[in-house]
C-alpha positions in Angstrom: 14.5 21.0 39.0 14.7 23.7 36.3 13.3 22.4 33.0 14.9 23.5 29.8 15.8 22.1 26.4 19.3 20.8 25.9 20.4 20.3 22.3 24.1 20.5 22.9 26.9 22.7 21.7 28.1 19.9 19.4 24.8 19.9 17.6 24.8 23.6 17.2 28.4 23.5 15.8 27.5 20.7 13.3 24.3 22.5 12.2 26.3 25.6 11.5 28.5 23.6 9.1 25.5 22.7 6.9 25.2 25.0 3.9 22.5 23.7 1.6 23.7 25.5 -1.5 27.3 24.2 -1.0 26.0 20.6 -0.3 23.8 20.5 -3.4 26.6 22.1 -5.6 29.1 19.4 -4.4 26.5 16.7 -5.0 25.9 17.9 -8.6 29.6 18.2 -9.3 30.4 14.7 -8.0 27.4 13.2 -9.9 28.7 14.8 -13.1 32.2 13.4 -12.5 31.0 9.8 -12.2 31.5 9.0 -15.9 35.1 10.1 -15.8 35.7 8.0 -12.6 34.2 5.0 -14.4 36.4 5.6 -17.4 39.5 5.7 -15.2 38.3 2.5 -13.6 37.8 0.8 -17.0 41.3 1.8 -18.0 42.7 0.4 -14.8 40.7 -2.8 -15.4 42.1 -3.1 -18.9 45.6 -2.6 -17.5 45.0 -5.3 -14.9 43.8 -7.8 -17.5 46.8 -7.0 -19.7 49.2 -7.5 -16.8 47.8 -11.0 -16.4 48.6 -12.0 -20.0 51.7 -12.7 -22.0 51.7 -10.8 -25.2 47.9 -10.7 -25.2 47.3 -14.4 -25.0 44.4 -15.1 -22.6 44.7 -17.8 -20.0 42.0 -20.1 -18.7 41.3 -17.9 -15.7 38.3 -15.5 -15.7 39.3 -12.2 -14.2 36.2 -10.5 -12.6 37.0 -6.9 -11.7 33.5 -6.5 -10.3 33.0 -3.2 -11.9 29.9 -1.3 -10.6 27.3 0.2 -12.8 27.0 4.0 -12.9 23.4 3.7 -11.6 24.7 1.8 -8.6 27.3 4.6 -7.9 24.6 7.3 -8.3 22.3 5.6 -5.8 25.1 5.1 -3.3 26.1 8.8 -3.6 22.4 9.9 -3.2 22.0 7.9 0.0 25.3 9.1 1.3 24.3 12.7 0.7 21.0 12.4 2.6 22.6 10.6 5.5 25.3 13.3 5.7 22.8 16.0 6.3 20.8 13.9 8.8 23.9 12.9 10.9 26.1 16.0 10.6 23.1 18.3 11.2 22.3 16.6 14.5 18.8 15.7 13.4 19.2 12.1 14.5 19.6 13.3 18.1 16.4 15.3 18.2 14.1 13.4 15.8 11.1 11.8 17.4 10.7 8.0 17.3 8.2 8.2 14.5 10.3 10.6 12.5 13.3 8.3 12.8 11.2 5.6 11.1 10.2 8.1 8.3 13.9 9.1 7.8 14.8 5.4 7.5 12.2 5.1 4.7 13.6 8.2 3.0 17.2 6.8 3.1 16.0 3.5 1.6 14.7 5.3 -1.5 15.7 8.9 -1.3 14.3 11.6 -3.5 16.5 13.9 -5.6 19.2 15.7 -3.6 17.9 19.3 -4.2 17.5 22.3 -1.9 13.7 22.1 -2.2 13.6 18.4 -1.1 16.0 19.1 1.8 14.0 21.9 3.2 10.8 19.8 2.8 12.3 17.0 4.8 14.0 19.0 7.5 12.0 22.2 7.7 10.2 21.4 11.0 13.6 20.9 12.7 14.5 24.6 12.3 13.3 24.9 15.9 15.0 22.1 17.9 13.0 22.8 21.0 9.7 22.4 19.2 11.0 19.1 17.6 11.9 17.7 21.0 8.6 18.7 22.6 6.7 17.1 19.7 8.8 13.9 20.2 7.8 13.8 23.8 4.1 14.2 22.9 4.4 11.4 20.4 6.1 9.1 22.8 3.7 9.6 25.7 0.5 9.7 23.7 1.4 6.3 22.2 2.0 4.8 25.7 -1.1 6.0 27.7 -4.4 7.4 26.5 -4.4 9.9 29.3 -1.5 11.8 27.7 -3.6 12.4 24.6 -5.9 14.8 26.5 -4.4 18.2 26.5 -6.6 19.2 29.4 -4.5 17.0 31.7 -1.4 18.9 30.6 -2.1 22.3 32.1 0.7 23.4 34.4 -0.1 22.2 38.0 -2.8 19.8 37.0 -3.3 16.7 39.2 -4.0 13.2 38.1 -1.3 12.8 35.5 -0.4 9.1 35.1 2.6 8.2 37.3 3.7 5.2 35.1 3.5 3.8 31.7 3.4 0.1 30.6 6.0 -1.1 28.1 5.6 -4.5 26.4 8.4 -6.8 25.5 11.2 -5.1 27.5 14.0 -7.4 26.7 17.4 -7.6 25.0 19.1 -5.3 22.5 16.9 -4.4 19.6 13.6 -5.4 21.3 10.6 -3.1 20.8 10.2 -2.4 24.5 13.8 -1.5 25.0 13.6 1.0 22.1 10.5 2.6 23.6 12.2 2.8 27.0 15.2 4.6 25.3 12.8 7.0 23.6 11.1 8.0 26.8 14.3 8.5 28.7 15.8 10.5 25.9 12.8 12.7 25.5 12.7 13.4 29.2 16.4 13.9 29.4 16.3 16.4 26.5 13.8 18.5 28.4 15.6 18.2 31.8 19.0 19.2 30.4 20.6 15.8 31.0 22.7 13.8 28.5 21.0 11.3 26.3 21.0 7.7 27.5 23.6 5.2 26.2 23.8 1.5 26.0 25.3 1.2 29.4 22.4 3.2 31.0 19.8 1.0 29.4 21.6 -2.2 30.5 21.8 -0.7 34.0 18.1 0.0 34.4 17.2 -3.3 32.9 19.4 -5.1 35.4 18.6 -2.9 38.3 15.3 -1.0 38.0 16.4 1.8 40.3 19.8 2.4 38.7 18.7 5.8 37.2 16.3 6.8 39.9 18.7 9.2 41.7 19.7 11.1 38.6 16.6 10.9 36.4 13.8 10.3 38.9 12.5 7.3 37.0 12.6 3.6 37.9 11.6 0.4 36.1 9.8 -2.7 37.4 9.9 -5.8 35.1 7.6 -8.8 35.1 7.9 -12.4 34.0 5.5 -11.8 31.1 8.1 -9.5 29.6 6.3 -6.3 30.4 7.9 -3.4 32.3 6.3 -0.6 34.2 8.3 2.7 34.1 7.5 4.9 37.0 8.0 8.7 37.3 8.9 10.5 40.5 7.6 14.0 41.3 10.4 15.9 39.5 10.2 13.8 36.4 6.4 14.0 36.4 6.6 17.8 36.7 8.9 18.0 33.8 6.7 15.8 31.6 3.7 17.9 32.5 5.5 21.2 31.8 6.9 20.0 28.5 3.6 18.7 27.2 1.8 21.8 28.4 4.3 24.0 26.5 3.8 21.9 23.4 0.0 22.0 23.5 0.0 25.7 24.4 0.0 27.4 27.8 -3.4 28.9 26.9 -5.6 26.4 25.1 -8.9 27.3 23.5 -10.4 24.0 24.6 -9.2 23.9 28.2 -11.4 25.0 31.0 -10.5 28.3 32.5 -8.8 28.2 35.9 -10.6 31.4 37.0 -14.2 32.0 35.9 -14.6 35.4 34.4 -17.4 37.4 32.9 -17.7 36.5 29.2 -18.4 39.1 26.7 -20.8 38.1 24.0 -18.3 39.0 21.2 -15.7 36.7 22.8 -18.2 33.9 23.2 -19.1 34.1 19.5 -15.4 34.1 18.6 -14.7 31.0 20.7 -17.8 29.2 19.3 -16.7 30.0 15.7 -13.0 29.3 16.3 -11.3 28.4 13.0 -8.5 25.9 12.6 -8.3 25.0 8.8 -8.0 21.3 8.2 -4.6 20.5 6.8 -4.6 18.6 3.4 -2.9 15.6 5.0 -5.7 15.3 7.5 -8.3 15.6 4.8 -6.7 12.8 2.9 -6.5 10.6 6.0 -10.1 11.2 7.1 -11.5 10.6 3.7 -9.3 7.7 2.8 -11.9 5.0 3.3 -14.9 7.2 2.6 -14.4 8.3 -1.0 -15.1 4.9 -2.4 -18.8 4.8 -3.0 -19.4 8.5 -2.3 -20.1 9.3 -5.9 -23.6 10.7 -6.3 -24.1 11.0 -2.5 -25.4 14.2 -1.0 -22.8 15.4 1.6 -22.9 18.4 4.0 -19.9 20.1 5.5 -20.9 22.5 8.3 -18.5 25.3 9.1 -16.7 24.4 5.9 -14.0 27.1 6.1 -11.9 27.4 2.9 -13.5 24.2 1.6 -10.8 21.6 1.6 -13.2 18.7 2.4 -15.6 20.1 -0.2 -12.9 20.0 -2.8 -11.9 16.4 -2.2 -15.5 15.1 -2.0 -16.6 16.9 -5.1 -13.6 15.5 -7.0 -14.8 12.1 -6.0 -18.2 12.8 -7.5 -20.2 13.7 -4.4 -23.0 16.3 -4.4 -21.6 18.7 -1.7 -23.0 21.6 0.2 -21.2 23.8 2.7 -22.3 26.1 5.5 -20.0 29.0 6.6 -20.7 32.2 8.5 -17.4 34.0 7.7 -18.0 35.9 4.5 -14.4 35.8 3.4 -14.1 32.0 3.7 -17.6 31.5 2.2 -16.5 33.6 -0.8 -13.4 31.4 -1.2 -15.6 28.4 -1.4 -18.0 30.0 -3.8 -15.1 31.1 -6.0 -14.2 27.4 -6.5 -17.8 26.7 -7.5 -19.2 25.3 -4.2 -22.7 25.9 -3.0 -22.4 27.6 0.4 -25.1 28.7 2.9 -23.8 31.9 4.6 -25.0 31.5 8.1 -24.1 30.2 11.6 -24.5 26.5 11.4 -26.1 26.3 14.9 -28.9 28.6 13.6 -29.8 26.5 10.6 -32.9 24.3 10.3 -32.2 20.6 9.9 -33.5 19.0 6.7 -32.6 15.3 7.2 -31.8 14.9 3.5 -28.1 14.2 3.5 -26.3 10.9 3.1 -23.2 12.0 5.0 -22.0 14.9 7.1 -18.2 15.6 7.3 -17.2 18.3 9.8 -14.3 20.0 11.7 -16.3 21.9 14.3 -14.9 24.5 16.7 -12.5 23.0 19.3 -13.3 25.4 22.2 -14.5 23.9 25.4 -17.3 21.5 24.7 -18.9 23.5 22.0 -18.2 20.7 19.5 -20.9 18.6 21.1 -23.6 21.1 20.1 -22.3 21.1 16.6 -22.2 17.3 16.3 -25.7 16.8 17.7 -27.1 19.5 15.5 -25.4 18.0 12.4 -26.9 14.5 13.1 -30.3 16.0 12.5 -29.3 16.7 8.8 -28.8 13.0 8.1 -31.2 10.6 6.4 -31.9 7.3 8.2 -28.8 5.2 7.8 -26.6 8.2 7.2 -23.1 8.7 8.6 -21.4 11.6 10.4 -17.6 12.0 10.5 -16.2 14.7 12.8 -12.7 15.8 13.7 -12.8 16.6 17.4 -10.3 17.5 20.2 -9.0 14.4 22.0 -10.7 15.6 25.2 -14.0 14.6 23.5 -12.9 11.0 23.7 -10.8 10.9 26.8 -12.4 13.4 29.2 -15.7 14.9 28.5 -18.0 11.9 27.6 -20.4 14.4 25.9 -21.0 12.0 23.0 -20.8 8.6 24.7 -24.5 8.1 24.3 -24.1 8.3 20.5 -21.7 5.3 20.6 -19.1 6.8 18.2 -16.3 4.9 16.6 -13.0 6.7 17.5 -9.8 7.0 15.4 -7.0 9.2 16.9 -5.1 11.4 14.5 -1.3 11.6 14.8 0.3 14.0 17.2 0.7 17.5 15.7 -1.9 16.9 12.9 -3.1 20.6 13.2 0.3 22.2 13.9 0.4 24.0 10.5 -3.0 25.5 11.3 -1.8 27.0 14.6 -2.6 24.5 17.3 -0.9 21.4 18.7 -4.1 20.1 20.3 -4.4 16.3 19.9 -7.3 15.4 17.7 -9.5 12.4 17.1 -12.1 11.4 14.5 -15.6 10.4 15.6 -17.8 8.4 13.2 -21.5 8.1 14.1 -24.1 6.2 12.2 -27.8 7.0 12.3 -30.2 4.1 12.6 -31.9 3.1 9.4 
């Protein structure tokens, strides 16, 4: 089976009809015309009331024209404009399950209909293929932990799960049914098949093998309401290839298929590999940490451009960074941070920090060396927080003896930094 993305000629044609400048211009013109429309409506209402009277004498009947407020009309127009872009642009067909929920929230209380806000909302859909692959990654990572580990996604890998378990697979609108639809649509988009319809879902729920011949999947339902969706060899190969493409054909934290001699310069490069932490990730990781951090002494090894340092200093922490790259170290110093210019693994632990917050290199299992070294900087009772590749939790077991608490980050959290590797946050507390 040849795997390829199918977005459809219809989507392409509709997308071509979207001209942001024209849409915003039409929206502004119609918004400006609302007072005139209301004035015309008021005139018609007056005429209606006059028609129901004889020479101006009012009867004992209350005439309610149910005239809308201008604010109500403006809100309706605003929602209509956002939904127009979403539907006519074909975004509803390629948006991931999570993104569909986000769009639903946007439509409930949409921001101003401006070119800037439109690009912000739909920018990542400029590449439909990437959007569909990201949707697949989100769907499968939520269903089985094994799909979170990018190491299992290399082309030709063995051991990929051959089924996923869906809870509450029932009637129309049930959570399990919606998840089943998302999986089948994500897989169909990559295989080049049409998206599933109501009849397809009804068929596979009634007969678990109804789609097996065409889509190489089948469903087994149980009395407790759960359903097991199985993948045949072709479907499994497509899932594997799609996720491998999303995570990257050559991943810095995947073991090499063919051992080769490693030059020292390359080894250093991999050890010091730099993926800057996106602001959204910084905010999520520090969400529960900033309370009570005021006055605490905090270390950030391999601090890069200092985004964690910025946020923790703003919360009142006494922060110190370590960075070997002179340009990134200078960036931190320019913002007033104290930075030690050295390779973190070559520093001497001082055990005088209350907390360590870090985003160590992702390559291979190098993160384990960084984490263990960082723990030696903590006071008794101190806490370490580290962003790590998902393989640290699901495959390697390098840190299991430290009994970390794990919190997986959303799929694609580091996309803007140049990698689609799934990531997780490890929190480790040192005994008092």
